[in-house]
TIRO-329136 format. One record per residue (C-alpha): residue in three letters; x, y, z. Coordinates in steps of 0.25 Angstrom, whole numbers, always signed. Layout:
<rec><lumro>Ala</lumro><c1>X</c1><c2>Y</c2><c3>Z</c3></rec>
...
//
This chain:
<rec><lumro>Unk</lumro><c1>+0</c1><c2>+0</c2><c3>+0</c3></rec>
<rec><lumro>Unk</lumro><c1>+11</c1><c2>+9</c2><c3>+3</c3></rec>
<rec><lumro>Unk</lumro><c1>+18</c1><c2>+6</c2><c3>-10</c3></rec>
<rec><lumro>Unk</lumro><c1>+5</c1><c2>+10</c2><c3>-17</c3></rec>
<rec><lumro>Unk</lumro><c1>+4</c1><c2>+23</c2><c3>-10</c3></rec>
<rec><lumro>Unk</lumro><c1>+19</c1><c2>+26</c2><c3>-13</c3></rec>
<rec><lumro>Unk</lumro><c1>+17</c1><c2>+23</c2><c3>-28</c3></rec>
<rec><lumro>Unk</lumro><c1>+4</c1><c2>+31</c2><c3>-30</c3></rec>
<rec><lumro>Unk</lumro><c1>+4</c1><c2>+41</c2><c3>-41</c3></rec>
<rec><lumro>Unk</lumro><c1>+3</c1><c2>+53</c2><c3>-33</c3></rec>
<rec><lumro>Unk</lumro><c1>+15</c1><c2>+49</c2><c3>-25</c3></rec>
<rec><lumro>Unk</lumro><c1>+24</c1><c2>+45</c2><c3>-37</c3></rec>
<rec><lumro>Unk</lumro><c1>+26</c1><c2>+55</c2><c3>-48</c3></rec>
<rec><lumro>Unk</lumro><c1>+34</c1><c2>+46</c2><c3>-57</c3></rec>
<rec><lumro>Unk</lumro><c1>+29</c1><c2>+32</c2><c3>-56</c3></rec>
<rec><lumro>Unk</lumro><c1>+37</c1><c2>+27</c2><c3>-68</c3></rec>
<rec><lumro>Unk</lumro><c1>+50</c1><c2>+32</c2><c3>-63</c3></rec>
<rec><lumro>Unk</lumro><c1>+47</c1><c2>+27</c2><c3>-49</c3></rec>
<rec><lumro>Unk</lumro><c1>+44</c1><c2>+13</c2><c3>-55</c3></rec>
<rec><lumro>Unk</lumro><c1>+56</c1><c2>+12</c2><c3>-63</c3></rec>
<rec><lumro>Unk</lumro><c1>+65</c1><c2>+18</c2><c3>-51</c3></rec>
<rec><lumro>Unk</lumro><c1>+61</c1><c2>+5</c2><c3>-44</c3></rec>
<rec><lumro>Unk</lumro><c1>+59</c1><c2>-5</c2><c3>-56</c3></rec>
<rec><lumro>Unk</lumro><c1>+73</c1><c2>-6</c2><c3>-61</c3></rec>
<rec><lumro>Unk</lumro><c1>+79</c1><c2>-7</c2><c3>-47</c3></rec>
<rec><lumro>Unk</lumro><c1>+69</c1><c2>-18</c2><c3>-43</c3></rec>
<rec><lumro>Unk</lumro><c1>+70</c1><c2>-25</c2><c3>-56</c3></rec>
<rec><lumro>Unk</lumro><c1>+86</c1><c2>-26</c2><c3>-55</c3></rec>
<rec><lumro>Unk</lumro><c1>+85</c1><c2>-31</c2><c3>-41</c3></rec>
<rec><lumro>Unk</lumro><c1>+74</c1><c2>-41</c2><c3>-44</c3></rec>
<rec><lumro>Unk</lumro><c1>+82</c1><c2>-46</c2><c3>-57</c3></rec>
<rec><lumro>Unk</lumro><c1>+94</c1><c2>-48</c2><c3>-48</c3></rec>
<rec><lumro>Unk</lumro><c1>+87</c1><c2>-56</c2><c3>-38</c3></rec>
<rec><lumro>Unk</lumro><c1>+79</c1><c2>-64</c2><c3>-47</c3></rec>
<rec><lumro>Unk</lumro><c1>+88</c1><c2>-66</c2><c3>-59</c3></rec>
<rec><lumro>Unk</lumro><c1>+94</c1><c2>-80</c2><c3>-55</c3></rec>
<rec><lumro>Unk</lumro><c1>+80</c1><c2>-85</c2><c3>-53</c3></rec>
<rec><lumro>Unk</lumro><c1>+74</c1><c2>-79</c2><c3>-66</c3></rec>
<rec><lumro>Unk</lumro><c1>+86</c1><c2>-80</c2><c3>-76</c3></rec>
<rec><lumro>Unk</lumro><c1>+99</c1><c2>-89</c2><c3>-76</c3></rec>
<rec><lumro>Unk</lumro><c1>+106</c1><c2>-79</c2><c3>-84</c3></rec>
<rec><lumro>Unk</lumro><c1>+116</c1><c2>-70</c2><c3>-76</c3></rec>
<rec><lumro>Unk</lumro><c1>+119</c1><c2>-61</c2><c3>-88</c3></rec>
<rec><lumro>Unk</lumro><c1>+104</c1><c2>-58</c2><c3>-91</c3></rec>
<rec><lumro>Unk</lumro><c1>+101</c1><c2>-55</c2><c3>-76</c3></rec>
<rec><lumro>Unk</lumro><c1>+114</c1><c2>-46</c2><c3>-75</c3></rec>
<rec><lumro>Unk</lumro><c1>+110</c1><c2>-38</c2><c3>-87</c3></rec>
<rec><lumro>Unk</lumro><c1>+96</c1><c2>-37</c2><c3>-83</c3></rec>
<rec><lumro>Unk</lumro><c1>+100</c1><c2>-32</c2><c3>-69</c3></rec>
<rec><lumro>Unk</lumro><c1>+110</c1><c2>-22</c2><c3>-74</c3></rec>
<rec><lumro>Unk</lumro><c1>+100</c1><c2>-17</c2><c3>-84</c3></rec>
<rec><lumro>Unk</lumro><c1>+90</c1><c2>-15</c2><c3>-73</c3></rec>
<rec><lumro>Unk</lumro><c1>+100</c1><c2>-8</c2><c3>-64</c3></rec>
<rec><lumro>Unk</lumro><c1>+105</c1><c2>+1</c2><c3>-76</c3></rec>
<rec><lumro>Unk</lumro><c1>+90</c1><c2>+5</c2><c3>-79</c3></rec>
<rec><lumro>Unk</lumro><c1>+88</c1><c2>+8</c2><c3>-64</c3></rec>
<rec><lumro>Unk</lumro><c1>+101</c1><c2>+16</c2><c3>-63</c3></rec>
<rec><lumro>Unk</lumro><c1>+97</c1><c2>+25</c2><c3>-75</c3></rec>
<rec><lumro>Unk</lumro><c1>+82</c1><c2>+26</c2><c3>-71</c3></rec>
<rec><lumro>Unk</lumro><c1>+85</c1><c2>+30</c2><c3>-57</c3></rec>
<rec><lumro>Unk</lumro><c1>+96</c1><c2>+40</c2><c3>-61</c3></rec>
<rec><lumro>Unk</lumro><c1>+90</c1><c2>+46</c2><c3>-73</c3></rec>
<rec><lumro>Unk</lumro><c1>+75</c1><c2>+46</c2><c3>-70</c3></rec>
<rec><lumro>Unk</lumro><c1>+69</c1><c2>+42</c2><c3>-57</c3></rec>
<rec><lumro>Unk</lumro><c1>+79</c1><c2>+50</c2><c3>-48</c3></rec>
<rec><lumro>Unk</lumro><c1>+75</c1><c2>+62</c2><c3>-56</c3></rec>
<rec><lumro>Unk</lumro><c1>+60</c1><c2>+60</c2><c3>-56</c3></rec>
<rec><lumro>Unk</lumro><c1>+58</c1><c2>+53</c2><c3>-42</c3></rec>
<rec><lumro>Unk</lumro><c1>+67</c1><c2>+62</c2><c3>-33</c3></rec>
<rec><lumro>Unk</lumro><c1>+72</c1><c2>+73</c2><c3>-42</c3></rec>
<rec><lumro>Unk</lumro><c1>+87</c1><c2>+68</c2><c3>-41</c3></rec>
<rec><lumro>Unk</lumro><c1>+97</c1><c2>+65</c2><c3>-52</c3></rec>
<rec><lumro>Unk</lumro><c1>+112</c1><c2>+63</c2><c3>-53</c3></rec>
<rec><lumro>Unk</lumro><c1>+122</c1><c2>+61</c2><c3>-64</c3></rec>
<rec><lumro>Unk</lumro><c1>+137</c1><c2>+61</c2><c3>-68</c3></rec>
<rec><lumro>Unk</lumro><c1>+142</c1><c2>+73</c2><c3>-77</c3></rec>
<rec><lumro>Unk</lumro><c1>+155</c1><c2>+73</c2><c3>-84</c3></rec>
<rec><lumro>Unk</lumro><c1>+160</c1><c2>+88</c2><c3>-85</c3></rec>
<rec><lumro>Unk</lumro><c1>+168</c1><c2>+93</c2><c3>-97</c3></rec>
<rec><lumro>Unk</lumro><c1>+181</c1><c2>+90</c2><c3>-90</c3></rec>
<rec><lumro>Unk</lumro><c1>+178</c1><c2>+76</c2><c3>-88</c3></rec>
<rec><lumro>Unk</lumro><c1>+174</c1><c2>+76</c2><c3>-73</c3></rec>
<rec><lumro>Unk</lumro><c1>+163</c1><c2>+68</c2><c3>-69</c3></rec>
<rec><lumro>Unk</lumro><c1>+153</c1><c2>+75</c2><c3>-60</c3></rec>
<rec><lumro>Unk</lumro><c1>+141</c1><c2>+70</c2><c3>-53</c3></rec>
<rec><lumro>Unk</lumro><c1>+128</c1><c2>+78</c2><c3>-52</c3></rec>
<rec><lumro>Unk</lumro><c1>+117</c1><c2>+76</c2><c3>-42</c3></rec>
<rec><lumro>Unk</lumro><c1>+104</c1><c2>+84</c2><c3>-43</c3></rec>
<rec><lumro>Unk</lumro><c1>+91</c1><c2>+85</c2><c3>-35</c3></rec>
<rec><lumro>Unk</lumro><c1>+79</c1><c2>+92</c2><c3>-39</c3></rec>
<rec><lumro>Unk</lumro><c1>+76</c1><c2>+103</c2><c3>-30</c3></rec>
<rec><lumro>Unk</lumro><c1>+62</c1><c2>+109</c2><c3>-27</c3></rec>
<rec><lumro>Unk</lumro><c1>+48</c1><c2>+105</c2><c3>-25</c3></rec>
<rec><lumro>Unk</lumro><c1>+36</c1><c2>+104</c2><c3>-33</c3></rec>
<rec><lumro>Unk</lumro><c1>+32</c1><c2>+95</c2><c3>-45</c3></rec>
<rec><lumro>Unk</lumro><c1>+46</c1><c2>+90</c2><c3>-47</c3></rec>
<rec><lumro>Unk</lumro><c1>+47</c1><c2>+85</c2><c3>-32</c3></rec>
<rec><lumro>Unk</lumro><c1>+47</c1><c2>+70</c2><c3>-31</c3></rec>
<rec><lumro>Unk</lumro><c1>+37</c1><c2>+62</c2><c3>-23</c3></rec>
<rec><lumro>Unk</lumro><c1>+40</c1><c2>+56</c2><c3>-9</c3></rec>
<rec><lumro>Unk</lumro><c1>+36</c1><c2>+42</c2><c3>-15</c3></rec>
<rec><lumro>Unk</lumro><c1>+45</c1><c2>+43</c2><c3>-27</c3></rec>
<rec><lumro>Unk</lumro><c1>+56</c1><c2>+48</c2><c3>-18</c3></rec>
<rec><lumro>Unk</lumro><c1>+54</c1><c2>+36</c2><c3>-9</c3></rec>
<rec><lumro>Unk</lumro><c1>+54</c1><c2>+26</c2><c3>-21</c3></rec>
<rec><lumro>Unk</lumro><c1>+66</c1><c2>+32</c2><c3>-27</c3></rec>
<rec><lumro>Unk</lumro><c1>+75</c1><c2>+32</c2><c3>-14</c3></rec>
<rec><lumro>Unk</lumro><c1>+70</c1><c2>+18</c2><c3>-10</c3></rec>
<rec><lumro>Unk</lumro><c1>+73</c1><c2>+12</c2><c3>-23</c3></rec>
<rec><lumro>Unk</lumro><c1>+86</c1><c2>+20</c2><c3>-24</c3></rec>
<rec><lumro>Unk</lumro><c1>+91</c1><c2>+15</c2><c3>-10</c3></rec>
<rec><lumro>Unk</lumro><c1>+86</c1><c2>+1</c2><c3>-9</c3></rec>
<rec><lumro>Unk</lumro><c1>+91</c1><c2>-4</c2><c3>-22</c3></rec>
<rec><lumro>Unk</lumro><c1>+106</c1><c2>-2</c2><c3>-20</c3></rec>
<rec><lumro>Unk</lumro><c1>+104</c1><c2>-8</c2><c3>-6</c3></rec>
<rec><lumro>Unk</lumro><c1>+98</c1><c2>-20</c2><c3>-13</c3></rec>
<rec><lumro>Unk</lumro><c1>+110</c1><c2>-21</c2><c3>-23</c3></rec>
<rec><lumro>Unk</lumro><c1>+120</c1><c2>-20</c2><c3>-11</c3></rec>
<rec><lumro>Unk</lumro><c1>+113</c1><c2>-32</c2><c3>-5</c3></rec>
<rec><lumro>Unk</lumro><c1>+114</c1><c2>-39</c2><c3>-18</c3></rec>
<rec><lumro>Unk</lumro><c1>+129</c1><c2>-36</c2><c3>-18</c3></rec>
<rec><lumro>Unk</lumro><c1>+131</c1><c2>-42</c2><c3>-5</c3></rec>
<rec><lumro>Unk</lumro><c1>+123</c1><c2>-54</c2><c3>-8</c3></rec>
<rec><lumro>Unk</lumro><c1>+130</c1><c2>-56</c2><c3>-21</c3></rec>
<rec><lumro>Unk</lumro><c1>+143</c1><c2>-55</c2><c3>-15</c3></rec>
<rec><lumro>Unk</lumro><c1>+140</c1><c2>-64</c2><c3>-3</c3></rec>
<rec><lumro>Unk</lumro><c1>+133</c1><c2>-75</c2><c3>-11</c3></rec>
<rec><lumro>Unk</lumro><c1>+145</c1><c2>-75</c2><c3>-21</c3></rec>
<rec><lumro>Unk</lumro><c1>+136</c1><c2>-72</c2><c3>-33</c3></rec>
<rec><lumro>Unk</lumro><c1>+147</c1><c2>-63</c2><c3>-39</c3></rec>
<rec><lumro>Unk</lumro><c1>+142</c1><c2>-63</c2><c3>-53</c3></rec>
<rec><lumro>Unk</lumro><c1>+131</c1><c2>-54</c2><c3>-48</c3></rec>
<rec><lumro>Unk</lumro><c1>+140</c1><c2>-44</c2><c3>-41</c3></rec>
<rec><lumro>Unk</lumro><c1>+142</c1><c2>-35</c2><c3>-54</c3></rec>
<rec><lumro>Unk</lumro><c1>+126</c1><c2>-34</c2><c3>-55</c3></rec>
<rec><lumro>Unk</lumro><c1>+125</c1><c2>-31</c2><c3>-41</c3></rec>
<rec><lumro>Unk</lumro><c1>+136</c1><c2>-21</c2><c3>-41</c3></rec>
<rec><lumro>Unk</lumro><c1>+129</c1><c2>-14</c2><c3>-53</c3></rec>
<rec><lumro>Unk</lumro><c1>+116</c1><c2>-13</c2><c3>-46</c3></rec>
<rec><lumro>Unk</lumro><c1>+123</c1><c2>-8</c2><c3>-33</c3></rec>
<rec><lumro>Unk</lumro><c1>+131</c1><c2>+2</c2><c3>-41</c3></rec>
<rec><lumro>Unk</lumro><c1>+119</c1><c2>+7</c2><c3>-50</c3></rec>
<rec><lumro>Unk</lumro><c1>+109</c1><c2>+9</c2><c3>-39</c3></rec>
<rec><lumro>Unk</lumro><c1>+120</c1><c2>+14</c2><c3>-29</c3></rec>
<rec><lumro>Unk</lumro><c1>+124</c1><c2>+25</c2><c3>-39</c3></rec>
<rec><lumro>Unk</lumro><c1>+109</c1><c2>+30</c2><c3>-41</c3></rec>
<rec><lumro>Unk</lumro><c1>+108</c1><c2>+29</c2><c3>-26</c3></rec>
<rec><lumro>Unk</lumro><c1>+121</c1><c2>+37</c2><c3>-24</c3></rec>
<rec><lumro>Unk</lumro><c1>+117</c1><c2>+47</c2><c3>-35</c3></rec>
<rec><lumro>Unk</lumro><c1>+103</c1><c2>+50</c2><c3>-29</c3></rec>
<rec><lumro>Unk</lumro><c1>+108</c1><c2>+51</c2><c3>-15</c3></rec>
<rec><lumro>Unk</lumro><c1>+118</c1><c2>+61</c2><c3>-19</c3></rec>
<rec><lumro>Unk</lumro><c1>+107</c1><c2>+69</c2><c3>-26</c3></rec>
<rec><lumro>Unk</lumro><c1>+98</c1><c2>+69</c2><c3>-14</c3></rec>
<rec><lumro>Unk</lumro><c1>+109</c1><c2>+73</c2><c3>-4</c3></rec>
<rec><lumro>Unk</lumro><c1>+116</c1><c2>+83</c2><c3>-13</c3></rec>
<rec><lumro>Unk</lumro><c1>+127</c1><c2>+81</c2><c3>-23</c3></rec>
<rec><lumro>Unk</lumro><c1>+137</c1><c2>+89</c2><c3>-13</c3></rec>
<rec><lumro>Unk</lumro><c1>+134</c1><c2>+81</c2><c3>-1</c3></rec>
<rec><lumro>Unk</lumro><c1>+142</c1><c2>+68</c2><c3>+0</c3></rec>
<rec><lumro>Unk</lumro><c1>+135</c1><c2>+55</c2><c3>+5</c3></rec>
<rec><lumro>Unk</lumro><c1>+145</c1><c2>+54</c2><c3>+17</c3></rec>
<rec><lumro>Unk</lumro><c1>+141</c1><c2>+68</c2><c3>+22</c3></rec>
<rec><lumro>Unk</lumro><c1>+126</c1><c2>+65</c2><c3>+20</c3></rec>
<rec><lumro>Unk</lumro><c1>+128</c1><c2>+52</c2><c3>+28</c3></rec>
<rec><lumro>Unk</lumro><c1>+136</c1><c2>+59</c2><c3>+39</c3></rec>
<rec><lumro>Unk</lumro><c1>+126</c1><c2>+70</c2><c3>+40</c3></rec>
<rec><lumro>Unk</lumro><c1>+114</c1><c2>+60</c2><c3>+41</c3></rec>
<rec><lumro>Unk</lumro><c1>+120</c1><c2>+52</c2><c3>+51</c3></rec>
<rec><lumro>Unk</lumro><c1>+124</c1><c2>+64</c2><c3>+59</c3></rec>
<rec><lumro>Unk</lumro><c1>+110</c1><c2>+70</c2><c3>+59</c3></rec>
<rec><lumro>Unk</lumro><c1>+104</c1><c2>+56</c2><c3>+63</c3></rec>
<rec><lumro>Unk</lumro><c1>+114</c1><c2>+55</c2><c3>+75</c3></rec>
<rec><lumro>Unk</lumro><c1>+111</c1><c2>+70</c2><c3>+79</c3></rec>
<rec><lumro>Unk</lumro><c1>+96</c1><c2>+66</c2><c3>+78</c3></rec>
<rec><lumro>Unk</lumro><c1>+97</c1><c2>+54</c2><c3>+87</c3></rec>
<rec><lumro>Unk</lumro><c1>+106</c1><c2>+62</c2><c3>+97</c3></rec>
<rec><lumro>Unk</lumro><c1>+96</c1><c2>+73</c2><c3>+98</c3></rec>
<rec><lumro>Unk</lumro><c1>+84</c1><c2>+64</c2><c3>+100</c3></rec>
<rec><lumro>Unk</lumro><c1>+91</c1><c2>+56</c2><c3>+111</c3></rec>
<rec><lumro>Unk</lumro><c1>+94</c1><c2>+69</c2><c3>+118</c3></rec>
<rec><lumro>Unk</lumro><c1>+79</c1><c2>+73</c2><c3>+117</c3></rec>
<rec><lumro>Unk</lumro><c1>+75</c1><c2>+60</c2><c3>+123</c3></rec>
<rec><lumro>Unk</lumro><c1>+84</c1><c2>+62</c2><c3>+135</c3></rec>
//
């Protein structure tokens, strides 16, 4: 029931983008999990998974990030040959503002899937299925790159992730300390 409310038309401004944001991610994960049951061909499974992961990377980076949360990132090579990363976030409110439901769908998909591929990496390593390691690493790298890029867009291009984590944990410690003092 909660999922139906989350997916209702008034909450989701871009239903097609929201669908494909999750479709390629979930499809790549399901193909990885079920490929040995469905197909005996390692090469066909590997190519399918990498195609789904590539479609996911392109879709999230170029379409769903911009539509669902107003963020985008890219690499630009200057005239002198230097590579420069650009991180943008849409400012302001109004018609362009992303809905809370779309934002939740976007960030949930963006965070959960790299964690799943990380679990796959450990399980592949410890089960000695080394032939699957390049596929798992590809999933981890592609989905981790999108996660990194969008986190940088969200917190600001100038802020390093280390400083962000330090500030967050410092604020949490301060809140806990102040709440314990109030209780005393």
